[in-house]
VOMAR-913044 format. One record per residue (C-alpha): x, y, z; residue number from 1. Coordinates in steps of 0.1 Angstrom, whole numbers, always signed. Layout:
BEGIN
{X:X, Y:Y, Z:Z, n:NUM}
...
end
This chain:
BEGIN
{X:+781, Y:+512, Z:+848, n:1}
{X:+783, Y:+552, Z:+856, n:2}
{X:+814, Y:+561, Z:+875, n:3}
{X:+807, Y:+568, Z:+915, n:4}
{X:+823, Y:+603, Z:+927, n:5}
{X:+846, Y:+579, Z:+941, n:6}
{X:+858, Y:+562, Z:+914, n:7}
{X:+863, Y:+595, Z:+894, n:8}
{X:+886, Y:+612, Z:+919, n:9}
{X:+909, Y:+578, Z:+911, n:10}
{X:+912, Y:+592, Z:+879, n:11}
{X:+945, Y:+607, Z:+877, n:12}
{X:+939, Y:+647, Z:+861, n:13}
{X:+901, Y:+641, Z:+862, n:14}
{X:+882, Y:+674, Z:+876, n:15}
{X:+851, Y:+671, Z:+897, n:16}
{X:+820, Y:+690, Z:+898, n:17}
{X:+810, Y:+709, Z:+931, n:18}
{X:+776, Y:+701, Z:+919, n:19}
{X:+785, Y:+659, Z:+918, n:20}
{X:+785, Y:+666, Z:+955, n:21}
{X:+751, Y:+682, Z:+960, n:22}
{X:+760, Y:+719, Z:+955, n:23}
{X:+728, Y:+738, Z:+939, n:24}
{X:+746, Y:+770, Z:+924, n:25}
{X:+710, Y:+786, Z:+927, n:26}
{X:+720, Y:+816, Z:+945, n:27}
{X:+695, Y:+807, Z:+971, n:28}
{X:+703, Y:+773, Z:+989, n:29}
{X:+734, Y:+771, Z:+1015, n:30}
{X:+760, Y:+753, Z:+992, n:31}
{X:+788, Y:+751, Z:+1022, n:32}
{X:+789, Y:+717, Z:+1031, n:33}
{X:+787, Y:+702, Z:+992, n:34}
{X:+816, Y:+728, Z:+984, n:35}
{X:+834, Y:+715, Z:+1012, n:36}
{X:+828, Y:+682, Z:+1008, n:37}
{X:+842, Y:+687, Z:+974, n:38}
{X:+876, Y:+700, Z:+981, n:39}
{X:+886, Y:+676, Z:+1012, n:40}
{X:+900, Y:+649, Z:+989, n:41}
{X:+920, Y:+676, Z:+969, n:42}
{X:+928, Y:+672, Z:+929, n:43}
{X:+909, Y:+696, Z:+905, n:44}
{X:+873, Y:+712, Z:+917, n:45}
{X:+853, Y:+728, Z:+891, n:46}
{X:+825, Y:+753, Z:+894, n:47}
{X:+799, Y:+749, Z:+867, n:48}
{X:+777, Y:+782, Z:+857, n:49}
{X:+760, Y:+791, Z:+887, n:50}
{X:+759, Y:+812, Z:+917, n:51}
{X:+771, Y:+794, Z:+949, n:52}
{X:+760, Y:+808, Z:+982, n:53}
{X:+787, Y:+797, Z:+1009, n:54}
{X:+800, Y:+802, Z:+1040, n:55}
{X:+840, Y:+795, Z:+1049, n:56}
{X:+854, Y:+770, Z:+1026, n:57}
{X:+891, Y:+748, Z:+1034, n:58}
{X:+912, Y:+742, Z:+1008, n:59}
{X:+939, Y:+712, Z:+1010, n:60}
{X:+971, Y:+706, Z:+996, n:61}
{X:+973, Y:+697, Z:+960, n:62}
{X:+944, Y:+713, Z:+951, n:63}
{X:+934, Y:+732, Z:+921, n:64}
{X:+900, Y:+752, Z:+920, n:65}
{X:+886, Y:+764, Z:+888, n:66}
{X:+858, Y:+780, Z:+885, n:67}
{X:+831, Y:+784, Z:+847, n:68}
{X:+829, Y:+818, Z:+831, n:69}
{X:+795, Y:+824, Z:+840, n:70}
{X:+797, Y:+812, Z:+880, n:71}
{X:+798, Y:+832, Z:+910, n:72}
{X:+809, Y:+827, Z:+944, n:73}
{X:+786, Y:+849, Z:+968, n:74}
{X:+797, Y:+851, Z:+1001, n:75}
{X:+767, Y:+864, Z:+1025, n:76}
{X:+770, Y:+836, Z:+1048, n:77}
{X:+802, Y:+847, Z:+1058, n:78}
{X:+809, Y:+863, Z:+1094, n:79}
{X:+844, Y:+866, Z:+1109, n:80}
{X:+864, Y:+843, Z:+1089, n:81}
{X:+876, Y:+842, Z:+1052, n:82}
{X:+857, Y:+832, Z:+1025, n:83}
{X:+890, Y:+805, Z:+1014, n:84}
{X:+915, Y:+796, Z:+1033, n:85}
{X:+941, Y:+767, Z:+1031, n:86}
{X:+930, Y:+741, Z:+1055, n:87}
{X:+961, Y:+740, Z:+1078, n:88}
{X:+960, Y:+775, Z:+1086, n:89}
{X:+979, Y:+785, Z:+1101, n:90}
{X:+1004, Y:+760, Z:+1091, n:91}
{X:+1011, Y:+760, Z:+1056, n:92}
{X:+1001, Y:+739, Z:+1028, n:93}
{X:+1017, Y:+733, Z:+991, n:94}
{X:+1001, Y:+733, Z:+958, n:95}
{X:+972, Y:+749, Z:+958, n:96}
{X:+959, Y:+770, Z:+927, n:97}
{X:+929, Y:+792, Z:+927, n:98}
{X:+919, Y:+804, Z:+894, n:99}
{X:+891, Y:+818, Z:+871, n:100}
{X:+868, Y:+829, Z:+901, n:101}
{X:+843, Y:+850, Z:+903, n:102}
{X:+834, Y:+862, Z:+942, n:103}
{X:+811, Y:+885, Z:+956, n:104}
{X:+823, Y:+892, Z:+988, n:105}
{X:+787, Y:+897, Z:+998, n:106}
{X:+787, Y:+937, Z:+1007, n:107}
{X:+808, Y:+957, Z:+1029, n:108}
{X:+789, Y:+946, Z:+1060, n:109}
{X:+789, Y:+912, Z:+1054, n:110}
{X:+823, Y:+899, Z:+1070, n:111}
{X:+855, Y:+917, Z:+1086, n:112}
{X:+876, Y:+894, Z:+1073, n:113}
{X:+897, Y:+886, Z:+1038, n:114}
{X:+880, Y:+868, Z:+1007, n:115}
{X:+909, Y:+846, Z:+1002, n:116}
{X:+934, Y:+841, Z:+1029, n:117}
{X:+966, Y:+817, Z:+1024, n:118}
{X:+992, Y:+815, Z:+1055, n:119}
{X:+1028, Y:+799, Z:+1052, n:120}
{X:+1020, Y:+779, Z:+1019, n:121}
{X:+1040, Y:+769, Z:+990, n:122}
{X:+1040, Y:+770, Z:+953, n:123}
{X:+1002, Y:+783, Z:+956, n:124}
{X:+988, Y:+806, Z:+933, n:125}
{X:+956, Y:+827, Z:+927, n:126}
{X:+951, Y:+841, Z:+891, n:127}
{X:+927, Y:+854, Z:+869, n:128}
{X:+900, Y:+858, Z:+894, n:129}
{X:+872, Y:+885, Z:+897, n:130}
{X:+865, Y:+895, Z:+934, n:131}
{X:+844, Y:+923, Z:+941, n:132}
{X:+818, Y:+941, Z:+973, n:133}
{X:+844, Y:+927, Z:+998, n:134}
{X:+850, Y:+943, Z:+1032, n:135}
{X:+886, Y:+941, Z:+1043, n:136}
{X:+913, Y:+925, Z:+1017, n:137}
{X:+902, Y:+903, Z:+986, n:138}
{X:+938, Y:+882, Z:+989, n:139}
{X:+961, Y:+879, Z:+1016, n:140}
{X:+993, Y:+859, Z:+1012, n:141}
{X:+1005, Y:+859, Z:+1050, n:142}
{X:+1035, Y:+844, Z:+1071, n:143}
{X:+1066, Y:+824, Z:+1055, n:144}
{X:+1052, Y:+817, Z:+1022, n:145}
{X:+1073, Y:+810, Z:+993, n:146}
{X:+1067, Y:+808, Z:+955, n:147}
{X:+1032, Y:+822, Z:+961, n:148}
{X:+1019, Y:+841, Z:+928, n:149}
{X:+993, Y:+863, Z:+923, n:150}
{X:+987, Y:+871, Z:+890, n:151}
{X:+961, Y:+887, Z:+865, n:152}
{X:+932, Y:+890, Z:+890, n:153}
{X:+911, Y:+919, Z:+886, n:154}
{X:+897, Y:+933, Z:+921, n:155}
{X:+870, Y:+960, Z:+927, n:156}
{X:+866, Y:+973, Z:+963, n:157}
{X:+829, Y:+990, Z:+953, n:158}
{X:+802, Y:+979, Z:+962, n:159}
{X:+790, Y:+958, Z:+936, n:160}
{X:+816, Y:+971, Z:+910, n:161}
{X:+806, Y:+1002, Z:+923, n:162}
{X:+818, Y:+1036, Z:+901, n:163}
{X:+855, Y:+1048, Z:+904, n:164}
{X:+863, Y:+1066, Z:+934, n:165}
{X:+835, Y:+1053, Z:+960, n:166}
{X:+847, Y:+1019, Z:+973, n:167}
{X:+846, Y:+1005, Z:+1009, n:168}
{X:+866, Y:+975, Z:+1010, n:169}
{X:+898, Y:+980, Z:+1032, n:170}
{X:+927, Y:+971, Z:+1006, n:171}
{X:+932, Y:+950, Z:+976, n:172}
{X:+958, Y:+923, Z:+975, n:173}
{X:+982, Y:+921, Z:+1006, n:174}
{X:+1016, Y:+903, Z:+1015, n:175}
{X:+1022, Y:+903, Z:+1048, n:176}
{X:+1053, Y:+886, Z:+1063, n:177}
{X:+1076, Y:+862, Z:+1044, n:178}
{X:+1109, Y:+868, Z:+1061, n:179}
{X:+1137, Y:+855, Z:+1038, n:180}
{X:+1120, Y:+836, Z:+1017, n:181}
{X:+1121, Y:+842, Z:+977, n:182}
{X:+1098, Y:+837, Z:+946, n:183}
{X:+1064, Y:+854, Z:+956, n:184}
{X:+1050, Y:+875, Z:+933, n:185}
{X:+1020, Y:+903, Z:+924, n:186}
{X:+1018, Y:+903, Z:+890, n:187}
{X:+994, Y:+917, Z:+858, n:188}
{X:+968, Y:+926, Z:+889, n:189}
{X:+943, Y:+957, Z:+882, n:190}
{X:+934, Y:+970, Z:+916, n:191}
{X:+907, Y:+999, Z:+919, n:192}
{X:+882, Y:+1009, Z:+945, n:193}
{X:+897, Y:+1002, Z:+976, n:194}
{X:+894, Y:+1026, Z:+1006, n:195}
{X:+926, Y:+1020, Z:+1019, n:196}
{X:+959, Y:+1009, Z:+995, n:197}
{X:+955, Y:+988, Z:+964, n:198}
{X:+983, Y:+967, Z:+970, n:199}
{X:+1000, Y:+962, Z:+1000, n:200}
{X:+1034, Y:+946, Z:+1014, n:201}
{X:+1039, Y:+947, Z:+1052, n:202}
{X:+1049, Y:+929, Z:+1081, n:203}
{X:+1083, Y:+924, Z:+1074, n:204}
{X:+1079, Y:+912, Z:+1041, n:205}
{X:+1110, Y:+905, Z:+1018, n:206}
{X:+1117, Y:+899, Z:+984, n:207}
{X:+1082, Y:+904, Z:+969, n:208}
{X:+1080, Y:+911, Z:+932, n:209}
{X:+1052, Y:+940, Z:+926, n:210}
{X:+1051, Y:+945, Z:+886, n:211}
{X:+1031, Y:+952, Z:+858, n:212}
{X:+998, Y:+959, Z:+880, n:213}
{X:+974, Y:+988, Z:+874, n:214}
{X:+967, Y:+1003, Z:+910, n:215}
{X:+940, Y:+1033, Z:+904, n:216}
{X:+912, Y:+1050, Z:+924, n:217}
{X:+926, Y:+1034, Z:+957, n:218}
{X:+927, Y:+1055, Z:+990, n:219}
{X:+892, Y:+1069, Z:+993, n:220}
{X:+901, Y:+1077, Z:+1027, n:221}
{X:+938, Y:+1074, Z:+1032, n:222}
{X:+958, Y:+1049, Z:+1014, n:223}
{X:+983, Y:+1044, Z:+979, n:224}
{X:+982, Y:+1028, Z:+947, n:225}
{X:+1012, Y:+1004, Z:+964, n:226}
{X:+1020, Y:+1003, Z:+998, n:227}
{X:+1058, Y:+988, Z:+1005, n:228}
{X:+1065, Y:+1002, Z:+1040, n:229}
{X:+1071, Y:+975, Z:+1064, n:230}
{X:+1089, Y:+954, Z:+1039, n:231}
{X:+1124, Y:+952, Z:+1028, n:232}
{X:+1143, Y:+943, Z:+991, n:233}
{X:+1112, Y:+943, Z:+971, n:234}
{X:+1111, Y:+953, Z:+935, n:235}
{X:+1082, Y:+975, Z:+922, n:236}
{X:+1086, Y:+979, Z:+887, n:237}
{X:+1058, Y:+989, Z:+853, n:238}
{X:+1031, Y:+992, Z:+878, n:239}
{X:+1004, Y:+1019, Z:+868, n:240}
{X:+989, Y:+1039, Z:+894, n:241}
{X:+967, Y:+1070, Z:+889, n:242}
{X:+943, Y:+1089, Z:+905, n:243}
{X:+950, Y:+1073, Z:+942, n:244}
{X:+937, Y:+1094, Z:+971, n:245}
{X:+930, Y:+1123, Z:+951, n:246}
{X:+902, Y:+1136, Z:+971, n:247}
{X:+916, Y:+1133, Z:+1006, n:248}
{X:+951, Y:+1144, Z:+989, n:249}
{X:+968, Y:+1122, Z:+1015, n:250}
{X:+981, Y:+1091, Z:+995, n:251}
{X:+1005, Y:+1087, Z:+969, n:252}
{X:+1012, Y:+1066, Z:+941, n:253}
{X:+1036, Y:+1044, Z:+957, n:254}
{X:+1039, Y:+1052, Z:+994, n:255}
{X:+1075, Y:+1038, Z:+1015, n:256}
{X:+1058, Y:+1049, Z:+1046, n:257}
{X:+1072, Y:+1027, Z:+1076, n:258}
{X:+1064, Y:+1038, Z:+1110, n:259}
{X:+1076, Y:+1007, Z:+1131, n:260}
{X:+1101, Y:+990, Z:+1110, n:261}
{X:+1132, Y:+997, Z:+1088, n:262}
{X:+1127, Y:+999, Z:+1052, n:263}
{X:+1159, Y:+986, Z:+1031, n:264}
{X:+1167, Y:+983, Z:+993, n:265}
{X:+1137, Y:+986, Z:+976, n:266}
{X:+1138, Y:+987, Z:+939, n:267}
{X:+1115, Y:+1009, Z:+922, n:268}
{X:+1118, Y:+1014, Z:+884, n:269}
{X:+1099, Y:+1018, Z:+853, n:270}
{X:+1063, Y:+1028, Z:+871, n:271}
{X:+1040, Y:+1055, Z:+864, n:272}
{X:+1026, Y:+1072, Z:+888, n:273}
{X:+1003, Y:+1102, Z:+877, n:274}
{X:+971, Y:+1124, Z:+895, n:275}
{X:+977, Y:+1108, Z:+928, n:276}
{X:+969, Y:+1128, Z:+959, n:277}
{X:+1000, Y:+1132, Z:+973, n:278}
{X:+1032, Y:+1125, Z:+958, n:279}
{X:+1040, Y:+1101, Z:+931, n:280}
{X:+1066, Y:+1084, Z:+950, n:281}
{X:+1067, Y:+1088, Z:+988, n:282}
{X:+1097, Y:+1074, Z:+1011, n:283}
{X:+1094, Y:+1085, Z:+1045, n:284}
{X:+1100, Y:+1067, Z:+1081, n:285}
{X:+1091, Y:+1078, Z:+1115, n:286}
{X:+1109, Y:+1082, Z:+1147, n:287}
{X:+1140, Y:+1056, Z:+1151, n:288}
{X:+1130, Y:+1041, Z:+1118, n:289}
{X:+1151, Y:+1045, Z:+1091, n:290}
{X:+1144, Y:+1039, Z:+1051, n:291}
{X:+1180, Y:+1039, Z:+1033, n:292}
{X:+1194, Y:+1024, Z:+1001, n:293}
{X:+1163, Y:+1026, Z:+977, n:294}
{X:+1167, Y:+1028, Z:+940, n:295}
{X:+1143, Y:+1047, Z:+921, n:296}
{X:+1149, Y:+1049, Z:+885, n:297}
{X:+1133, Y:+1053, Z:+854, n:298}
{X:+1099, Y:+1060, Z:+867, n:299}
{X:+1072, Y:+1087, Z:+853, n:300}
{X:+1060, Y:+1111, Z:+878, n:301}
{X:+1036, Y:+1137, Z:+863, n:302}
{X:+1007, Y:+1158, Z:+875, n:303}
{X:+1006, Y:+1145, Z:+912, n:304}
{X:+991, Y:+1167, Z:+937, n:305}
{X:+1024, Y:+1169, Z:+961, n:306}
{X:+1057, Y:+1164, Z:+945, n:307}
{X:+1073, Y:+1137, Z:+918, n:308}
{X:+1096, Y:+1120, Z:+943, n:309}
{X:+1096, Y:+1132, Z:+981, n:310}
{X:+1122, Y:+1116, Z:+1005, n:311}
{X:+1120, Y:+1122, Z:+1041, n:312}
{X:+1118, Y:+1113, Z:+1076, n:313}
{X:+1135, Y:+1103, Z:+1107, n:314}
{X:+1169, Y:+1083, Z:+1089, n:315}
{X:+1169, Y:+1081, Z:+1053, n:316}
{X:+1204, Y:+1080, Z:+1035, n:317}
{X:+1221, Y:+1064, Z:+1004, n:318}
{X:+1190, Y:+1067, Z:+979, n:319}
{X:+1196, Y:+1069, Z:+942, n:320}
{X:+1173, Y:+1087, Z:+924, n:321}
{X:+1176, Y:+1087, Z:+887, n:322}
{X:+1165, Y:+1088, Z:+851, n:323}
{X:+1133, Y:+1097, Z:+861, n:324}
{X:+1107, Y:+1122, Z:+843, n:325}
{X:+1090, Y:+1143, Z:+864, n:326}
{X:+1066, Y:+1166, Z:+853, n:327}
{X:+1034, Y:+1191, Z:+862, n:328}
{X:+1038, Y:+1184, Z:+901, n:329}
{X:+1022, Y:+1206, Z:+923, n:330}
{X:+1053, Y:+1208, Z:+943, n:331}
{X:+1087, Y:+1198, Z:+939, n:332}
{X:+1098, Y:+1175, Z:+911, n:333}
{X:+1121, Y:+1160, Z:+936, n:334}
{X:+1118, Y:+1169, Z:+975, n:335}
{X:+1147, Y:+1155, Z:+1001, n:336}
{X:+1139, Y:+1164, Z:+1034, n:337}
{X:+1161, Y:+1164, Z:+1067, n:338}
{X:+1154, Y:+1153, Z:+1101, n:339}
{X:+1177, Y:+1159, Z:+1130, n:340}
{X:+1207, Y:+1156, Z:+1105, n:341}
{X:+1201, Y:+1118, Z:+1102, n:342}
{X:+1197, Y:+1125, Z:+1064, n:343}
{X:+1219, Y:+1122, Z:+1034, n:344}
{X:+1243, Y:+1108, Z:+1008, n:345}
{X:+1220, Y:+1106, Z:+979, n:346}
{X:+1226, Y:+1104, Z:+945, n:347}
{X:+1202, Y:+1123, Z:+920, n:348}
{X:+1214, Y:+1121, Z:+887, n:349}
{X:+1201, Y:+1123, Z:+851, n:350}
{X:+1165, Y:+1132, Z:+859, n:351}
{X:+1141, Y:+1158, Z:+841, n:352}
{X:+1116, Y:+1177, Z:+857, n:353}
{X:+1094, Y:+1197, Z:+835, n:354}
{X:+1072, Y:+1224, Z:+851, n:355}
{X:+1067, Y:+1214, Z:+883, n:356}
{X:+1052, Y:+1234, Z:+914, n:357}
{X:+1020, Y:+1238, Z:+898, n:358}
{X:+1003, Y:+1241, Z:+932, n:359}
{X:+1033, Y:+1260, Z:+951, n:360}
{X:+1048, Y:+1285, Z:+922, n:361}
{X:+1083, Y:+1289, Z:+922, n:362}
{X:+1090, Y:+1254, Z:+940, n:363}
{X:+1121, Y:+1240, Z:+925, n:364}
{X:+1127, Y:+1211, Z:+902, n:365}
{X:+1152, Y:+1199, Z:+933, n:366}
{X:+1148, Y:+1207, Z:+963, n:367}
{X:+1177, Y:+1188, Z:+986, n:368}
{X:+1175, Y:+1198, Z:+1023, n:369}
{X:+1198, Y:+1168, Z:+1031, n:370}
{X:+1234, Y:+1165, Z:+1035, n:371}
{X:+1259, Y:+1151, Z:+1014, n:372}
{X:+1241, Y:+1146, Z:+981, n:373}
{X:+1254, Y:+1147, Z:+945, n:374}
{X:+1232, Y:+1159, Z:+921, n:375}
{X:+1244, Y:+1162, Z:+887, n:376}
{X:+1234, Y:+1158, Z:+850, n:377}
{X:+1196, Y:+1169, Z:+860, n:378}
{X:+1178, Y:+1189, Z:+837, n:379}
{X:+1153, Y:+1213, Z:+856, n:380}
{X:+1131, Y:+1235, Z:+828, n:381}
{X:+1094, Y:+1253, Z:+823, n:382}
{X:+1084, Y:+1244, Z:+789, n:383}
{X:+1052, Y:+1271, Z:+789, n:384}
{X:+1076, Y:+1300, Z:+802, n:385}
{X:+1051, Y:+1304, Z:+830, n:386}
{X:+1070, Y:+1307, Z:+865, n:387}
{X:+1060, Y:+1276, Z:+875, n:388}
{X:+1096, Y:+1256, Z:+887, n:389}
{X:+1130, Y:+1269, Z:+897, n:390}
{X:+1157, Y:+1250, Z:+894, n:391}
{X:+1179, Y:+1236, Z:+923, n:392}
{X:+1176, Y:+1247, Z:+957, n:393}
{X:+1206, Y:+1229, Z:+984, n:394}
{X:+1204, Y:+1234, Z:+1021, n:395}
{X:+1226, Y:+1204, Z:+1034, n:396}
{X:+1261, Y:+1207, Z:+1038, n:397}
{X:+1288, Y:+1190, Z:+1019, n:398}
{X:+1270, Y:+1183, Z:+990, n:399}
{X:+1281, Y:+1180, Z:+950, n:400}
{X:+1259, Y:+1203, Z:+925, n:401}
{X:+1277, Y:+1201, Z:+893, n:402}
{X:+1265, Y:+1196, Z:+854, n:403}
{X:+1225, Y:+1201, Z:+857, n:404}
{X:+1211, Y:+1224, Z:+830, n:405}
{X:+1185, Y:+1250, Z:+840, n:406}
{X:+1164, Y:+1264, Z:+815, n:407}
{X:+1136, Y:+1289, Z:+815, n:408}
{X:+1137, Y:+1293, Z:+850, n:409}
{X:+1122, Y:+1327, Z:+864, n:410}
{X:+1125, Y:+1318, Z:+897, n:411}
{X:+1164, Y:+1316, Z:+911, n:412}
{X:+1183, Y:+1287, Z:+897, n:413}
{X:+1201, Y:+1276, Z:+925, n:414}
{X:+1198, Y:+1287, Z:+964, n:415}
{X:+1224, Y:+1274, Z:+986, n:416}
{X:+1218, Y:+1277, Z:+1025, n:417}
{X:+1236, Y:+1293, Z:+1052, n:418}
{X:+1255, Y:+1258, Z:+1058, n:419}
{X:+1265, Y:+1249, Z:+1028, n:420}
{X:+1300, Y:+1258, Z:+1015, n:421}
{X:+1310, Y:+1229, Z:+993, n:422}
{X:+1288, Y:+1229, Z:+961, n:423}
{X:+1316, Y:+1225, Z:+932, n:424}
{X:+1311, Y:+1232, Z:+897, n:425}
{X:+1294, Y:+1253, Z:+873, n:426}
{X:+1261, Y:+1245, Z:+857, n:427}
{X:+1240, Y:+1255, Z:+826, n:428}
{X:+1216, Y:+1278, Z:+824, n:429}
{X:+1210, Y:+1316, Z:+824, n:430}
{X:+1202, Y:+1324, Z:+862, n:431}
{X:+1220, Y:+1331, Z:+888, n:432}
{X:+1228, Y:+1319, Z:+918, n:433}
{X:+1206, Y:+1326, Z:+949, n:434}
{X:+1224, Y:+1327, Z:+983, n:435}
{X:+1208, Y:+1323, Z:+1019, n:436}
{X:+1176, Y:+1341, Z:+1006, n:437}
{X:+1191, Y:+1374, Z:+993, n:438}
{X:+1210, Y:+1380, Z:+956, n:439}
{X:+1246, Y:+1385, Z:+976, n:440}
{X:+1264, Y:+1375, Z:+946, n:441}
{X:+1247, Y:+1402, Z:+925, n:442}
{X:+1266, Y:+1428, Z:+938, n:443}
{X:+1254, Y:+1463, Z:+947, n:444}
{X:+1286, Y:+1473, Z:+962, n:445}
{X:+1323, Y:+1466, Z:+966, n:446}
{X:+1316, Y:+1438, Z:+990, n:447}
{X:+1298, Y:+1410, Z:+980, n:448}
{X:+1290, Y:+1383, Z:+1003, n:449}
{X:+1307, Y:+1349, Z:+997, n:450}
{X:+1300, Y:+1334, Z:+1029, n:451}
{X:+1279, Y:+1304, Z:+1023, n:452}
{X:+1287, Y:+1293, Z:+987, n:453}
{X:+1323, Y:+1280, Z:+972, n:454}
{X:+1316, Y:+1288, Z:+935, n:455}
{X:+1294, Y:+1318, Z:+920, n:456}
{X:+1283, Y:+1336, Z:+888, n:457}
{X:+1283, Y:+1371, Z:+893, n:458}
{X:+1258, Y:+1399, Z:+873, n:459}
{X:+1260, Y:+1433, Z:+879, n:460}
{X:+1247, Y:+1463, Z:+862, n:461}
{X:+1276, Y:+1486, Z:+850, n:462}
{X:+1311, Y:+1489, Z:+865, n:463}
{X:+1317, Y:+1483, Z:+899, n:464}
{X:+1352, Y:+1481, Z:+919, n:465}
{X:+1353, Y:+1456, Z:+941, n:466}
{X:+1377, Y:+1457, Z:+973, n:467}
{X:+1369, Y:+1428, Z:+992, n:468}
{X:+1346, Y:+1394, Z:+996, n:469}
{X:+1328, Y:+1391, Z:+1030, n:470}
{X:+1328, Y:+1358, Z:+1044, n:471}
{X:+1362, Y:+1348, Z:+1042, n:472}
{X:+1380, Y:+1323, Z:+1068, n:473}
{X:+1413, Y:+1305, Z:+1069, n:474}
{X:+1417, Y:+1281, Z:+1037, n:475}
{X:+1386, Y:+1290, Z:+1021, n:476}
{X:+1386, Y:+1289, Z:+984, n:477}
{X:+1360, Y:+1311, Z:+960, n:478}
{X:+1358, Y:+1298, Z:+923, n:479}
{X:+1341, Y:+1334, Z:+909, n:480}
{X:+1332, Y:+1334, Z:+871, n:481}
{X:+1318, Y:+1370, Z:+862, n:482}
{X:+1288, Y:+1369, Z:+835, n:483}
{X:+1288, Y:+1405, Z:+825, n:484}
{X:+1293, Y:+1443, Z:+829, n:485}
{X:+1329, Y:+1454, Z:+838, n:486}
{X:+1336, Y:+1448, Z:+874, n:487}
{X:+1371, Y:+1457, Z:+890, n:488}
{X:+1392, Y:+1441, Z:+912, n:489}
{X:+1411, Y:+1468, Z:+935, n:490}
{X:+1445, Y:+1453, Z:+946, n:491}
{X:+1448, Y:+1458, Z:+987, n:492}
{X:+1457, Y:+1437, Z:+1016, n:493}
{X:+1423, Y:+1424, Z:+1015, n:494}
{X:+1422, Y:+1412, Z:+978, n:495}
{X:+1462, Y:+1402, Z:+969, n:496}
{X:+1459, Y:+1403, Z:+929, n:497}
{X:+1489, Y:+1389, Z:+911, n:498}
{X:+1512, Y:+1416, Z:+901, n:499}
{X:+1499, Y:+1434, Z:+926, n:500}
{X:+1475, Y:+1457, Z:+900, n:501}
{X:+1436, Y:+1459, Z:+895, n:502}
{X:+1419, Y:+1440, Z:+871, n:503}
{X:+1391, Y:+1442, Z:+851, n:504}
{X:+1369, Y:+1413, Z:+849, n:505}
{X:+1348, Y:+1411, Z:+813, n:506}
{X:+1321, Y:+1389, Z:+805, n:507}
{X:+1328, Y:+1351, Z:+814, n:508}
{X:+1362, Y:+1358, Z:+829, n:509}
{X:+1373, Y:+1336, Z:+860, n:510}
{X:+1389, Y:+1339, Z:+891, n:511}
{X:+1400, Y:+1320, Z:+923, n:512}
{X:+1410, Y:+1331, Z:+954, n:513}
{X:+1419, Y:+1319, Z:+991, n:514}
{X:+1417, Y:+1334, Z:+1021, n:515}
{X:+1449, Y:+1332, Z:+1041, n:516}
{X:+1438, Y:+1344, Z:+1074, n:517}
{X:+1441, Y:+1378, Z:+1066, n:518}
{X:+1431, Y:+1385, Z:+1031, n:519}
{X:+1422, Y:+1369, Z:+999, n:520}
{X:+1449, Y:+1357, Z:+976, n:521}
{X:+1445, Y:+1348, Z:+940, n:522}
{X:+1456, Y:+1315, Z:+931, n:523}
{X:+1443, Y:+1313, Z:+894, n:524}
{X:+1431, Y:+1334, Z:+865, n:525}
{X:+1411, Y:+1327, Z:+831, n:526}
{X:+1404, Y:+1361, Z:+812, n:527}
{X:+1390, Y:+1352, Z:+775, n:528}
end
């Protein structure tokens, strides 16, 4: 005697077909009731080849859903609910696995909800699915989830898998919530053609791992390849984000933009962000919120419309930016922009900036307007000889700029603002310091202005007698390196030199002076 459906469910590990419960798969008949009956008992539920017209479906705990290669779920009957949702919603389910499904969302006006939505679930996965032609998110993981994996899916927000850059769907993959829960991963997915961001981490989510994804051609109206603004302590690694928001120029490859939530402790490493409409990586906080303690390292950030890396907003502190390759971007390679004096204490080290400033010729490799930053070991260069990128511009206070290499820059290498007098050390390169908007240490007279610097290289044409330095105050120290020409320092009450005699400074001679409240007093000298 043939096994009945009930008997078949009793066989441990056996799968059942939705056609056993009356689903036709003809693309015309409403198969909702049959499919839901197949799902009611849990276990492994299989969609054979066919096109299944269906409304909303509830999935119970301990259920595995598998689609055949040529099976399609067509969601044209949906009105307001998700196509697939865990049955205990908004409470949680456990052990749900959805894989190898092809889902046609039925068009951007079919319904206004998410295609697959899982809330408060544990040990759940969505893998190897192809989802396209939908309205809101393709996959949403919500609430206090743990061990939820969204992996190796292909999400296309375009109508019917339409041409690149013409999508109408809201977003691709969404993780929202999940505070203090571990093991949630978004890995190996391809997300294209979304009108908003491709991959979204929000709602106070924590500990999400976003790795190995490709997010491209998203942000048709406004959005990023990957957005993780309203979230903390996530790992965003080894993703590819290209051509996002290129036409409206309003979205970035990776956007850490928070408007109503503190955003801290992300690790952003090994990503490739290229040809995006704004910055490669954009970190920004609205008023009264902070975005701090992020580590941005080992990324390739090339040919974006804005900066390679932009860090700005209300309060942004203690970010580490290191070992990134940043090339051919429209604005500065790295841009740090203080707001209300609350930003700073960043470490910017060992980055390579090449040929940036394509849209704003002469933009520096690094523009740091934040306080208390350490800028060390970076390379800023133009490889073509055309004036694109300058060197390093500093406008904060109490920073350290030392050990950087600046080559082939035709705009000034270093710019120090009126408030920055704590930059120390000499950097490698042929261009001069630029101070307060003028070449104040390129002496045109007897009293160079050192108001805004502590260390400087002095260039001049021909012999000049220097009798004083403008900008002295009690306890201020200046260290001067004379690069060319033959300046002669003239001993006087304003310039008290060792031995009370004049000294001629030739190429690469150095002298240190300290102001005693009356004049400058020599403290050390190096004559080569």
